[in-house]
N, C-alpha and C positions, 0 to 999 in steps of 0.2 A: 358656716352652716352648710350642710350637705343633705340633700334628699337621697336616701339609700333605697336600693331595690328591695322589695318585699319577697321573702321566700315563700314558695308554694309547697303544700303537703307533698311529702316524698323527699324533701331536703333533710339529710340526716340530723342537722342541728335542731330541727323541730321535734324530733322524736327521741331525744335523750335529755336527761336531767341537766339543767344548766349549772354551772359552777358558781360558787360564792365569789363576790367581789372582795379581794384581799385589801386593797387600798383605793380610796377615792382620790385619784390623781387627775391630772389634766386630760389624760386619755379617756378616763371615765366621764369627766365633765363634757368633753367634746362629743362622746357617744350619746349622752343624754340630750344635748342640744340637737344633734342630728335626728334622734328618735322623735323629739317634739316636731321638728320640721317635717319629717316623713309622715308622722301621724296626721298632722294638719293637712298636708298635701293629699293624703289618702282619704280625708274626711272621716277618719276613725275616731272612736272614743277611747280607745286603749291600744297600746302597742308594747309587746314584749321584745326584749333584746334578741332572742332567737329568730324573731320574724325579720330582722335585718341581718341575719347571719352570724350573730354574736352569741355564743353560748354562756352568757352571764346572767345572774339573777337580778334583773332590773326590769321594771315596766313603768310606763308612763300612762297618764289618763287625761282626758278632757271631757268632763261631763257634769252638767248641772245636777244638783241633788238637794234633798231636804234634810240631810243628815249633818249639816254644819261642817262638811268636809270640803277643803279647798277644791273648787271645780277643775283645777288644773294642777297636776302634781306628778311626782316621781317617787318610787320606792325602790330601795336597794336592799338586797338580802332579806326579802319579806318572809313573814310567816303568816298564814291565814287559817283561821278557824271558822268554819261555816256551820250553820244549822243543818239538820238533816232534811232533805227534801220531803214534802208532803207526799204521801202515797197516792198512786194513781198516774194515769197517762197525762203527758203535757198537753196543754191547749194550744193548738197552732197559732191562733190569733193573738195570744197573749204571751207565749213562752218560746218564741222562735229566736234563734241566734244566727248571726252571720260572723264570718271571720275573714280578715284580710288575707290569710294564708289558705283559704278555701274560697277564692274570689268569685263573687256573684251568686253564691248559693246561700240558702238559709233553711234550717230545720228546727223542729221543736225539741226542747230539752228542759226537763224540770230540774231546778236547782234549789238550794236552801234560800230562804227568804231573808236571812240575816248573815252577816259575816264580819269578823273582827280582823283587821289588818294591822300588823306591827312590822317595823323595819327601820331603815335609816333614810333620811332625806339626802339631798345632794351635798349638804354641808356636814354630813355625818351625825346629825342630831337624830335621836330616837323619835319615831312617830307612832301613833296608835289611833286608829279610826274604826268606828263601829258603823257599818253601812247596812241599809235595808233596800229591799226591792231591786230595781234595775241597777243601782250602784253596787249592791252586794253581788249581783249576777256578773257585772263587769269585773269586779275583783276576782271572783272565782274563775272566770274565763281566762284572765291574764295570768293568774297564779298557776293554772293548769299548764300554760305554755312553758313555764319555768321548770315544770316537772316532766316535760316531754309528751304532754297530751294536747291534742286538739279537741274542740268540742265535739267533733264528729266521732271521736273515739268513745264518747260516752253515750251516744245514741243507742236506742234499743228498737227491736222489732222492725216494723216496716220502714221507720225513719233511718235506721242503720243501713238497711238494704238500699234505700233511695240514695243515701250519701255515697255508698260504695259505687253505685251505678253512675252517679255524677262524676266521681273521681275517674272512673274508667272512660266515660264519655269525653271528658276534657283532656284525657291522656296525661293526667297528673300521676303522682305516686312514684316518680323517679327523681333522682338528684339533678340539680342544675336549673330548675325552673323558677323564674321570678317574674314579677311585673313591676313597672316603674310608675309610681304616683306622679301626676303632673305631666307625664308624657303619654303613657298608655291610656286608653279610654277607661274611665272609671267603671269597674266591673259591677258595681251596685247601682248604676244608672244615674248617678248624680249629675254627670255631664249632660245627659239627655234632658233631665229636668231643668238644668241651667239654661240649655238652649231653648227649651220650651218657654221658660219664664222670660228670656230675652226677647223672643218673638212676641210674647204677650205684652211686654213693656213697650216694644216698638209700636204695636197696634194701639196700645193705650195712649201713647204720646201723639198718635195721629188722630185721636178722638174716637177710636174704634172699640174700646172696651176697658176692662180693669185688669191690672197685673197683680196676681197673688203671689205671695212668697211661698217657699217650699219648706215644709217641716219634715225632718228625717223620721221615718216610721220606726216604731219600737223594735221591729223584727231585725233591724240592722244595728242595734245599739251595741251589743257586747261583741267586741272584736279582739 
C-alpha cells in the first residue's frame, strides 16, 4: 500500500477525459488499494484516479449514506445519470463543495439531487446504485473528474470569479503541483482540529474540561 501525491488543478491529467480500464489486473487492483490509502490519509470522501496522476476511469468513496449503498467502495468504468439541478442560485451554507485537487478552498455549486451510478467493482461484477442528497453530489463530483472537469469549472457568476482568483493567489494552474497526504499539512484544517482536540483532551484528563469530537462539515464532503 502506498499513499500517492494528489495532483493540483493545472496538472494536465485533471483536465482531460480519462481512459476506460481495459482489464482489471494486478496493476489496477494495486492502484485501487493505493487510492483508498490516499483517500483515507487525505480525509477525503471520494478520490478519482486522475487525482493521483492516473488517467483511468476509476473512483473510490468513503461516505455514510441513507441509500443502502456500501459506505466504502470503488467503481471502474462508471456511467452516471443525474437529475437536473433545481433552478436558482446555490445556497453557500448548504451547497458548498471542496476538492482535494483545489486544496483548502470551497465554493457553492448546485447539483442534481439524485444520481444513478453503474459500472464495475474490483472483481469485474456489475454494480448499480441510486443515490440521493450528498451521496449523489459526491458521485457527480467524482464522475466529473473522469471527464476532465473540476467542480470549480462548473461555478458561475461571482463564485467562478472567486475560484479563479484563488487559483491565481495560490499560484496553481500549471503542471507539476501536488500535495502529499500524511506529510503536508491538511489543507482543509483537519490537522488543526486534531491538535485542538488533543489539547482539549489533555486538559480534560487533568480535570480542566470536556473534550469534544470533531465532525467534518458538509462543505468539505464532496471531493
